[in-house]
N, C-alpha and C positions, 0 to 999 in steps of 0.2 A: 447648529451644523450648517455648513455650506451646502448649497444645492448639489454640487458635484459629489460631495461626500455622501449625501443621502442616496443619490442615484447609484453610486458605486457599491454602497452597502447593500442595497436592494439587489443589484446584479449579482454580487458575490453570493448572497443568500440563495438566490434562485439557481445559480450554477452549482451550489453545493448539493442540490437535489440529485444531480447526475452521479454522485458518489454511491447512491443506492444501486446503481446499475453497472458499475465497473469495479474490478479488483483494486484494492488499496495497496497491497504489498505483494511482492513476488520473491520467492526463494527458489533458486535453481541449483541443482546438483549435477556436476559434470564428473565423469570418471571413464577410464578406458573401456570398462565393460558395459557402459551405457553411452555410446557415442552420440545418441540423440538427446541425451540428458534427461533428467527427471525434474519435475517442477511442481510447485505448490503455489497457488494463488490465494491470498487471504483477502476476503471481502469484509464488509462491515458485519455480515451476519452468517458467513459460511466459509469453508475452505474447500477449494476445488483443485484438481490436478491429479498427479500420480501418488495420491495419499496412501493407497493400499500397498504399492510397491515400496514406498519410503518407509512405511510402518514395518513391512516385512524385513527390510534390510536393517532397520534400527533395532529390531528385536535381537539380532545376533550380538550387538554391542551393548545391550542392556538399557537402551533408551525406552522411555515410556511411549505407549501408543498415543498418537495424536487422534483424539476423539473430539471433533468439532462440537458435538452436542454437549460435552462437558465443560466447554470453555465459556464461562459466564459473560465475558466481554462481547462475544458474538451475539448474545441475547440483548445486552444493554446498549451496544453501539448504535443500532438504528434509532432508538429513542433519544439518546444523547445528541446525535446528529440532528434529529428533528427539533429538539429544543434550541440548538444553535441556529438552525435555519429560521425558526419562528422568532427567536430573539432578534436576529438580524432584520427581519421584515418589520417587526414592531419598532425597532430602533429607527429605521428609515422612515416609517410612517409618523411616529411621534416627534421626530426631529429634536431629540434631547441629547445634548453633548454628554451628560452623565451616563445615559444609556449606552452611547457609543463606547465610552470607557469600559463599562461593565461587559459589553459584548466582546470587545477586543481582549480584555483580561480573561474572560471565560474561554475564548478561542485559544489563546496562548496556553492557558493552564491545561486545557484538554490535550493540546499537542504535546506538552511536556509530560503529562500523566500517561498519555498513550505510549510515548517513547520509552518511559521508565517501565511501564507495565510489560511492554513487549520484550524489553531487555531482560527483565526478571523471569518472564516465562521462558525465554530462550536459555537463560542461565540454568534454571531448574531442569529443563529438558535435556541440556547437554552435560550437566554435572552430576545429577542424582541418578546414577546408573545402577542397574540391578547387579549386585555382586555375583550372582549365579549366571551371568551372561556367558555365552559360548566363546566369545572373543573378548579378551581383556588385554589392553595395552597399558602398562603401568604409567601413571601420570598423565594419561591422555584424557582430555575432555572433548566433547563434541558440540559445543555451543556454536551455533551459526553466528555470523556477524550481524550486528544490528543493522548496519548499512555497509556495503562494500563486499570484499572478497576475502575468503579465509580457506586455508588448506586444512581439511579434516581427514586424516589418514590418506586414502587414495582418492578422495572426493574433493573437488573444489566447490565450496558453497558460495553462492552469490546472492546477496540480499539487497534488494533495491525497491524504491517506491514504484508502484504500478500507476496506472492512469489516475485512479482515485486518490492515491497518495500524493501525486503531483498536483492535483487539483486542490487538495487540502493544504499542502505546503504553500502553494502559490497564493491561495485565498487568505491564509493566515498572514503571510508576509505583506500582502496588499492591505489587509485590514490594519496592520501596524502603521503602514505608510499613510493611510487615510487618517488615522488618529493623530499622527504627528502633523500632517498637513492642516487638519482642522484646528488643532490647538495652536499651531503657529499663526494661522490666519486670525484667530481670536485674539491672541496676544498682540499682534500687529495693530489690530483695530483699537485695542485699549490704549496703546501707546499714542496712536494718532489722535484720538479723542482727548 
């Protein structure tokens, strides 16, 4: 690995530690009866915000209660992030190109798996409604968007990365660039020799 790649991998790994202290994702709900909006912040180990109010409203349309303690990912994510950080530090220290490849693949696969898992959770949450709910709108599902804005009855749901999510997305993109840079430099040296 090039020296610049090693230093950048180490910096990325250390910056990832900050994800333990900031929310990763944010879901905001806007409606006329809630002019200040309702929000939910998803961290790697908890959910904060207006959870009780959101659960109370969702009860009327038959949605499941969001119970952070029952979401296995919130228990696993701190450890998975720890492995990613540790693997990045080891990659920078050992200076092995194959380890860089493993680290980047692990990083990308975690990002893809996290996105798919979050989408499936939202799908289940928004589609598997209690048939005994007080309010039923035929054909209506209440799945929030994975990313972006979506109208759900009289609520506008906005789902976007929060600070931790931006750090993870930026770090993942930068790790891919480092891999491309390092392998490009290696191949250029082989051709010159």
